[in-house]
C-alpha positions as CSV (number, residue, x, y, z in Angstrom):
1,M,-28.3,-16.9,10.6
2,R,-28.1,-14.0,8.4
3,F,-25.7,-11.7,8.2
4,S,-25.0,-8.1,7.2
5,R,-25.6,-7.0,3.9
6,R,-22.2,-4.8,3.9
7,L,-20.7,-7.9,3.6
8,T,-21.8,-8.7,-0.3
9,P,-19.4,-6.5,-2.2
10,L,-16.7,-7.9,0.0
11,A,-17.7,-11.4,-0.9
12,H,-15.7,-11.6,-4.2
13,N,-11.9,-11.7,-3.5
14,V,-9.7,-12.5,-5.8
15,F,-6.8,-12.7,-3.8
16,A,-8.8,-15.2,-1.7
17,Q,-8.6,-17.5,-4.7
18,M,-5.1,-17.2,-5.3
19,D,-4.4,-18.3,-1.6
20,Q,-6.5,-21.4,-2.7
21,A,-4.5,-21.9,-6.0
22,K,-1.0,-21.8,-3.8
23,A,-2.4,-24.1,-1.4
24,E,-3.5,-26.6,-4.4
25,A,-0.2,-26.6,-5.7
26,R,1.6,-27.1,-2.4
27,A,-0.7,-30.2,-1.9
28,L,0.5,-31.5,-5.3
29,G,3.9,-30.8,-3.9
30,R,5.3,-28.1,-5.8
31,T,7.6,-25.3,-4.4
32,V,5.6,-22.2,-4.4
33,I,7.7,-19.0,-5.4
34,D,5.6,-16.4,-4.3
35,L,5.4,-13.3,-6.0
36,S,1.9,-12.4,-5.7
37,L,2.1,-10.2,-2.0
38,G,4.4,-7.1,-1.4
39,S,5.7,-8.8,1.8
40,S,9.3,-7.5,2.2
41,D,11.8,-11.0,2.8
42,L,14.2,-8.3,4.2
43,S,15.4,-8.1,7.9
44,A,13.9,-5.4,10.1
45,P,16.9,-3.1,11.6
46,A,19.0,-4.4,14.0
47,H,18.2,-1.6,16.1
48,A,14.8,-2.0,15.9
49,L,14.6,-5.7,17.0
50,A,16.7,-4.7,20.1
51,A,14.5,-1.8,20.9
52,I,11.7,-4.2,21.3
53,E,13.7,-6.7,23.1
54,Q,14.6,-4.1,25.6
55,S,10.5,-3.6,25.9
56,F,9.7,-7.2,26.0
57,R,12.3,-7.9,29.4
58,D,10.4,-4.8,30.6
59,T,7.2,-6.0,32.4
60,T,5.4,-2.4,33.1
61,S,5.0,-2.4,29.1
62,H,2.8,-5.6,28.8
63,G,-0.3,-3.6,29.7
64,Y,-3.1,-2.0,27.7
65,L,-1.5,0.7,25.8
66,L,-3.8,4.3,25.1
67,F,-3.3,7.2,23.2
68,A,-1.9,9.0,25.9
69,A,0.9,6.4,26.1
70,T,2.4,6.2,22.7
71,Q,3.6,9.9,22.9
72,N,7.5,8.8,22.6
73,F,6.2,7.0,19.1
74,R,4.4,10.3,17.9
75,L,7.4,12.2,19.1
76,A,9.4,10.2,16.8
77,V,7.1,10.3,14.0
78,A,7.2,14.0,14.1
79,Q,11.2,14.2,14.1
80,W,11.0,11.9,10.9
81,I,8.6,14.5,9.2
82,E,10.9,17.1,9.6
83,Q,13.8,15.7,8.9
84,R,12.2,13.7,5.8
85,F,10.0,16.4,4.5
86,G,11.2,19.6,6.0
87,L,7.7,19.9,7.8
88,Q,7.2,20.8,11.5
89,V,4.0,18.6,12.5
90,D,2.3,18.6,15.9
91,P,3.0,14.8,17.3
92,Q,-0.3,15.5,19.9
93,T,-3.2,16.3,17.2
94,E,-1.8,15.6,13.8
95,V,0.2,12.3,14.4
96,L,-1.9,9.0,15.1
97,P,-0.5,5.4,15.4
98,L,-1.8,3.1,13.2
99,I,-1.7,-0.9,13.0
100,G,-0.4,-0.7,9.6
101,S,-1.8,1.8,6.8
102,Q,-4.1,-0.3,5.8
103,E,-6.1,-0.2,9.2
104,G,-5.8,3.5,8.6
105,T,-7.4,3.9,5.3
106,A,-9.8,1.0,5.6
107,H,-11.4,2.8,9.1
108,L,-10.6,6.4,7.8
109,P,-14.3,6.3,5.8
110,L,-16.3,5.1,8.8
111,A,-15.3,8.6,10.3
112,L,-15.8,10.6,6.9
113,M,-18.8,9.1,5.6
114,D,-22.9,8.2,6.0
115,P,-24.6,5.5,4.0
116,G,-24.7,6.8,0.4
117,D,-22.0,9.3,0.5
118,I,-19.5,9.0,-2.1
119,A,-15.5,8.1,-2.1
120,L,-13.8,9.2,-5.2
121,I,-11.1,5.9,-5.2
122,P,-8.6,4.8,-8.3
123,N,-8.8,2.2,-10.4
124,P,-7.3,-0.1,-10.6
125,G,-5.7,0.5,-7.0
126,Y,-5.4,-1.5,-3.7
127,P,-8.2,-3.5,-2.8
128,S,-8.9,-2.2,1.1
129,H,-9.4,1.5,-0.4
130,S,-12.6,0.4,-1.7
131,G,-13.4,-2.1,1.3
132,G,-13.3,0.3,4.0
133,V,-16.2,2.3,1.9
134,Y,-18.1,-0.3,1.4
135,L,-18.0,-1.5,5.2
136,A,-19.1,2.3,5.9
137,G,-22.1,2.1,3.8
138,G,-20.4,4.5,1.2
139,E,-20.2,4.2,-2.5
140,V,-17.3,4.3,-4.8
141,Y,-17.0,6.3,-7.7
142,P,-14.3,4.8,-9.7
143,L,-11.5,7.3,-11.3
144,P,-10.2,5.7,-14.0
145,L,-6.1,5.5,-14.5
146,Y,-5.0,4.9,-17.8
147,P,-1.5,4.4,-18.7
148,E,-1.1,7.2,-21.5
149,A,-2.1,9.6,-19.2
150,G,0.8,8.3,-16.7
151,F,-2.0,6.5,-14.5
152,L,-3.2,9.9,-13.1
153,P,-7.2,10.4,-12.4
154,D,-8.3,13.3,-14.5
155,L,-9.9,15.3,-11.9
156,T,-11.6,17.6,-14.4
157,A,-13.9,14.8,-15.4
158,I,-15.7,13.8,-12.4
159,P,-19.5,15.1,-13.1
160,G,-20.8,18.1,-10.5
161,E,-23.5,15.4,-9.3
162,V,-21.1,12.8,-7.9
163,L,-18.6,15.7,-6.7
164,R,-21.7,17.0,-4.1
165,R,-21.9,13.9,-2.9
166,S,-18.4,13.0,-2.6
167,R,-16.7,13.0,0.9
168,F,-13.1,12.4,-0.1
169,L,-10.8,11.5,-2.6
170,L,-8.3,8.8,-2.2
171,L,-4.8,9.3,-3.6
172,S,-1.7,7.1,-3.5
173,Y,1.7,7.3,-5.4
174,P,4.1,5.8,-6.1
175,H,1.1,3.8,-7.1
176,N,0.4,0.4,-6.1
177,P,0.1,-1.6,-8.7
178,T,0.7,0.4,-11.7
179,T,3.9,1.6,-9.7
180,A,3.2,4.9,-11.3
181,T,4.9,8.4,-9.7
182,A,3.2,11.6,-9.4
183,T,4.8,15.0,-9.3
184,L,4.4,17.6,-6.7
185,S,2.7,20.0,-9.0
186,F,-0.2,17.3,-9.7
187,F,-0.3,16.8,-5.7
188,E,-0.9,20.9,-5.5
189,E,-3.4,20.6,-7.9
190,A,-5.0,17.8,-5.8
191,V,-5.2,20.0,-3.0
192,A,-6.5,22.9,-4.9
193,F,-9.2,20.8,-6.1
194,C,-10.2,19.2,-2.6
195,Q,-10.2,22.7,-1.0
196,R,-12.8,23.9,-3.9
197,H,-15.3,21.1,-3.4
198,D,-14.8,20.6,0.3
199,L,-13.3,16.9,0.6
200,V,-10.8,15.3,2.4
201,L,-8.0,14.5,0.6
202,V,-6.7,10.9,1.6
203,H,-2.8,9.8,0.7
204,D,-1.8,6.3,1.4
205,F,2.3,6.6,1.0
206,P,3.7,3.1,2.0
207,Y,6.3,3.6,-1.0
208,C,8.1,7.2,0.4
209,D,11.4,5.6,0.4
210,L,11.5,2.6,-2.3
211,A,12.1,4.9,-5.2
212,F,15.4,4.5,-7.6
213,D,18.1,5.9,-9.7
214,G,18.0,9.0,-7.4
215,Y,14.0,9.4,-7.3
216,R,12.5,10.8,-4.2
217,P,8.8,10.5,-4.1
218,P,7.4,14.1,-2.9
219,S,4.8,14.0,0.1
220,M,1.4,14.9,0.0
221,L,2.0,17.4,3.1
222,Q,4.4,18.9,1.1
223,A,1.5,20.2,-1.4
224,D,-0.5,21.3,1.5
225,P,1.9,22.2,4.6
226,K,-1.1,23.8,6.6
227,R,-2.8,20.5,6.7
228,R,-6.5,21.9,5.2
229,V,-7.6,19.4,4.0
230,T,-4.8,16.3,3.9
231,I,-4.5,12.8,5.7
232,E,-1.5,11.0,4.9
233,F,-0.6,6.9,5.7
234,F,2.7,5.9,6.2
235,T,3.8,2.3,7.0
236,M,7.2,0.2,8.6
237,S,6.3,-2.3,6.3
238,K,8.3,-1.5,3.0
239,S,10.9,1.1,4.4
240,Y,12.1,-1.0,7.3
241,H,10.7,-4.3,7.0
242,M,8.5,-4.7,9.9
243,G,5.4,-5.9,7.6
244,G,4.5,-8.3,10.3
245,F,4.6,-6.1,13.5
246,R,1.6,-4.1,12.2
247,I,2.6,-0.6,12.9
248,G,2.0,2.5,10.8
249,F,1.3,5.9,11.3
250,A,-1.1,8.8,10.1
251,V,-0.3,12.6,9.9
252,G,-2.3,15.4,8.8
253,N,-5.4,17.5,9.1
254,Q,-6.0,17.8,13.1
255,E,-10.0,17.4,12.6
256,V,-9.9,14.6,10.5
257,I,-6.9,13.0,12.6
258,R,-9.2,13.4,15.6
259,A,-12.2,12.0,13.5
260,L,-10.0,8.6,13.0
261,R,-8.8,8.6,16.3
262,Q,-12.7,8.4,17.7
263,V,-13.1,5.1,15.3
264,K,-10.2,3.4,16.5
265,A,-11.0,4.3,20.2
266,V,-14.0,1.6,20.3
267,V,-12.2,-0.8,17.9
268,D,-8.3,-1.2,19.5
269,F,-5.6,-0.1,22.2
270,N,-2.9,0.2,20.0
271,Q,0.2,-2.3,19.7
272,Y,2.4,-3.4,22.5
273,R,4.6,-0.9,23.8
274,G,7.4,-2.6,22.6
275,I,6.5,-2.8,18.8
276,L,6.0,1.3,18.8
277,D,9.7,1.3,20.8
278,G,11.1,-0.5,17.9
279,A,9.1,1.4,15.1
280,A,10.4,4.9,16.9
281,A,14.3,3.5,17.3
282,A,13.6,2.7,13.3
283,L,12.5,6.0,12.5
284,T,14.9,8.1,14.9
285,G,18.1,5.7,14.9
286,P,20.9,5.1,11.7
287,Q,18.9,5.4,8.1
288,D,21.4,2.9,6.2
289,C,19.4,0.5,6.5
290,V,16.8,2.2,4.3
291,Q,19.1,3.1,1.5
292,A,19.8,-0.7,1.9
293,G,16.7,-2.1,1.4
294,V,16.2,0.3,-1.8
295,D,19.6,-1.0,-3.2
296,T,18.3,-4.5,-2.7
297,F,15.2,-4.1,-4.4
298,Q,16.6,-1.7,-7.6
299,E,19.0,-4.8,-8.2
300,R,16.3,-7.3,-8.4
301,R,14.4,-4.6,-10.2
302,D,17.4,-4.6,-13.0
303,K,17.9,-8.1,-13.0
304,M,13.9,-8.8,-13.2
305,L,13.9,-6.6,-16.3
306,Y,16.1,-8.6,-18.0
307,Y,15.3,-12.0,-17.4
308,L,11.6,-11.2,-18.9
309,D,13.0,-9.4,-21.4
310,N,15.0,-12.6,-22.8
311,L,11.7,-14.1,-22.4
312,G,10.5,-11.7,-24.5
313,W,8.4,-10.0,-22.1
314,S,8.5,-6.5,-22.4
315,V,7.8,-4.8,-18.7
316,P,7.8,-1.0,-18.2
317,R,10.8,0.3,-15.6
318,P,9.6,1.7,-12.5
319,E,10.7,4.4,-10.6
320,A,9.3,3.2,-7.6
321,T,7.7,0.5,-5.3
322,L,8.9,-3.1,-5.0
323,Y,6.7,-4.3,-7.9
324,L,6.6,-4.9,-11.8
325,W,3.3,-4.4,-13.4
326,A,3.2,-6.4,-16.7
327,A,0.6,-5.8,-19.5
328,L,-0.2,-10.0,-20.0
329,P,0.9,-11.6,-23.6
330,T,-2.4,-11.6,-25.9
331,P,-3.8,-14.9,-24.9
332,W,-4.7,-14.1,-21.8
333,R,-5.1,-10.3,-21.8
334,E,-9.2,-11.2,-20.4
335,D,-8.1,-13.6,-17.7
336,S,-5.5,-12.8,-15.6
337,I,-7.1,-14.4,-12.7
338,G,-7.1,-17.5,-15.0
339,F,-3.6,-17.2,-15.9
340,C,-2.4,-16.7,-12.2
341,T,-4.4,-19.5,-11.0
342,Q,-3.1,-22.0,-13.7
343,L,0.3,-20.9,-13.3
344,V,0.8,-21.5,-9.7
345,R,-1.2,-25.0,-9.8
346,E,1.2,-26.2,-12.9
347,T,4.6,-24.9,-11.8
348,G,4.5,-23.2,-8.5
349,V,4.9,-19.6,-9.5
350,A,2.5,-17.1,-7.8
351,L,1.7,-13.5,-9.1
352,A,-1.2,-11.1,-8.3
353,P,-3.5,-11.1,-10.8
354,G,-4.8,-7.8,-12.2
355,S,-8.3,-8.1,-12.1
356,G,-8.0,-8.4,-7.9
357,F,-7.3,-4.3,-8.3
358,G,-10.2,-3.3,-10.2
359,S,-11.7,-3.7,-13.6
360,L,-9.1,-1.7,-15.1
361,G,-6.4,-3.9,-13.7
362,E,-7.5,-6.6,-16.1
363,G,-4.7,-7.9,-18.5
364,S,-2.1,-7.2,-16.6
365,V,0.0,-8.7,-13.3
366,R,1.5,-7.4,-10.7
367,F,5.5,-9.3,-9.8
368,A,6.4,-8.3,-6.3
369,L,10.1,-8.6,-6.1
370,V,10.5,-10.1,-2.7
371,H,13.0,-12.8,-3.3
372,P,16.7,-12.8,-4.4
373,P,17.6,-12.6,-7.8
374,R,18.3,-16.7,-8.0
375,V,15.0,-17.4,-7.0
376,L,13.5,-14.6,-9.5
377,A,15.3,-16.4,-12.1
378,Q,14.1,-19.8,-10.9
379,A,10.5,-18.0,-11.5
380,V,11.1,-16.8,-14.9
381,T,12.1,-19.8,-15.9
382,H,9.3,-21.8,-14.6
383,L,7.3,-18.8,-16.5
384,G,9.0,-19.3,-19.7
385,E,7.9,-23.1,-19.8
386,F,4.7,-22.4,-19.0
387,M,4.2,-19.7,-21.8
388,R,5.5,-21.8,-24.2
389,V,3.4,-24.9,-23.1
390,K,0.3,-22.5,-23.6
391,V,0.7,-20.9,-26.7
């Protein structure tokens, strides 16, 4: 039996190794405290769940859902964009429902690239950003992100021969995994850069609301209000804790939206209508649930930093996201997957190894703050015992 060569670059999956290590820990009878996945443990808004329940009881909602029938959700998105960022978008041509933002970023290369074309992708970065490029037969040119540069790429360092073959630049701030943030002026520079080099500017923006201490992340659309080159991806998973419902959306340049819609047309019929009804209710209903979630994760951030500091592990204080990005102690600097797999097998504490986010993620680990403080404290206690034994 022969399989496609496009699967080859997808074969090495650090997170699959972590899943195996977690399964082994459970088989040994350990209670796994999973801080490796950024899946919010908070509840979806009550008004969103009520809308889904109402739709569920309406038997006319049980059939296929084509694009025209997503209009109410697209109108809700346009309303939310105007209230949140002060921008007016056309719900008919500039908004597209997605099965999570990951689905959108993974399928977009199929609409933009031919085999041999290049995508400019940050390293470290979210794995599906590169995975979609490989599925499209494209090549990844990694943009190195260094802490001394605030984990922002140096766009001026990209060689001319690479730019001539490039089709899009992907950015994502607040950034997963490093938690770095970017200013509107940086976004404006990125927009101008893409206009000069005829690139689509793709911005993955799942943490648009998960920001702390009064910080408000800018939208890339604010730097490109006429949507000349930009498409931005949003998700309901972080702000509204609806990860399992698989709902997100894209907003941006109408030609790029149309191209992505063409790809989606041969892949899916959209979600169940009730999910879109629930997402629309979340976007247009009371927003105090969003701030409550932010407050919860800010408290967890502060307490986890305190716990780790007491352990002697100094970790940068993030302005946004639901993560901590931590450099490993010296003995493990070159083997984050070894550290994480051994840690979960011996203690049940699961972290995300930095190497899973790209070569420049090696030497770090990511903590996802997806448990209450008492559980985070237990995790750090186990972590401390593990590190004392191994040093």
